[in-house]
N, C-alpha and C positions, 0 to 999 in steps of 0.2 A: 341509515344514511351511509352512503358509500365513502370509501377512503378519500377519493378525489373531492367529494362534496365537503367533507370535514376540512380538508386542506384549504379549499376555496373559502369556507366560512371563517376559518382561522386567519387567513390572509386579509379578508374584508374587515374583520375585527381589528387587526393590527393597523390597517390603513386608517380606519375610523379613529382609533385612539391617537395615532400619530398626528392626524389632522387636527383633532381637538386640542392636543398639547401645543401645537404651533400657534394657536390663537389665544393662549393664555398670556395676558399682559404681565410684564415684569417691570417693576418700578425701581430703578437704580440710577445713580449718576456717577459720572467720572469727574471728580474735581480736577481743575486744570493744573494744580500744583504737583500732586503726588501720584496721580493715576490710579489710586485705590478706589474700590467700589464701596459706596455707602448707601444704606437704606435710608430713605427720606421720610420726614414727618413723624419722627418718634416723639419729639417734644416741642419742636419749633412750630409756633402757630402762624407767625407772620415775619416777614423780613423786608426791609426797604433800604435802598441806596440811591442817592440823588446828588448830582454835581451840577450846579447852575452857575453860569458866568455872571459876575457882578460888573465891575468896571476896573480899569487900570490893571488888567491881568490878574484880577482876584476872582476866586471861585468859592461859592458857598458849598460846603460838603456836609451831607447829612446821611445818617444811617441809623436804623433801629432794628431791634430783635425782640420778639415777644414769644414767651414759652408757656407751656401748661403750668397749672398750679403745682407747687412742690419742686419746681426746677429753678435753676438760676440761669439767667440769660447773659450772654457775652457777645461783644461785637468788637471787631478790629477793622478800622478804615485805613485804606492805603491809597494815597494819591500816586498815580502812576503816569509817567511820561513815556511817549513813544519815540524811540531813536533806533528803529530797526527791530527792537523787541520792547515789550512793556517792562519798565524798570521802576521800582518803588522809590519815591523821593521824600515821602512824608507818611508817618503812621501815627494813629491815635487808637486807644483801646480802653474799654471799660466793661465791668460786669455789675449786675444787680439782680435782685430777686424778681423774677417773672417778666421784667421789661427793662431794657436799657436803650439809650440813644446817645448819639454824639452829633453835635452841630459845631462846625469849625469853619474858619475862612483860611484858604490857602492862596498865597501870592506866587504866581508862576512867572515865566518869561514869555515875552511876546513871540509868537510864531510856533510855539510848542503845542503838541497835541496831548491832552490830558484825559484821564478817566479815573473813576473812583471804584476801587475793588473793596467790597465788604465781605468779611468772613463772619458768619453768624454761628454762635455756639450755644449749646444747651448742656448744663451740668446737672447731675442728679444730686440728691440730698447728701451723698457721701463726698461730693466734690469731683466725681469722675466725669469726664467728658463723654456724653452719650450721642451727640449729633453735631455735625458741622455742615453748613450749607454756604454757598457763595452767591453773591449777586454783584452786578456791575452797572454803573451808570451808562448813559448813552455816550 
């Protein structure tokens, strides 16, 4: 094989490897609060957040977190109002082994736009935080 043929073969191999590496999916998320990257689905099995209007400016707020066996689940619900930016006006939180949920009613003001932010946590058997995920109501 000539010197030029070896160079051409090496170039083709490099292009093939580069092309293959571009197609490898990477699964990570940028949480909206701190901009850090976190790998997902270490211990959290499912997460839910829901905010539903009731009557007289009242909203049903619900969130849940389910984790793998051996982990502790945590959840923090934040009612947020929009006034140019999303600002938290009410917070609830809880933890429990493998599953936790919160169901509360929030009374807001007429004409305001609200959403529910849920922060889902998983803690290992030592109590160290191993995963944090976010979800938002409509």
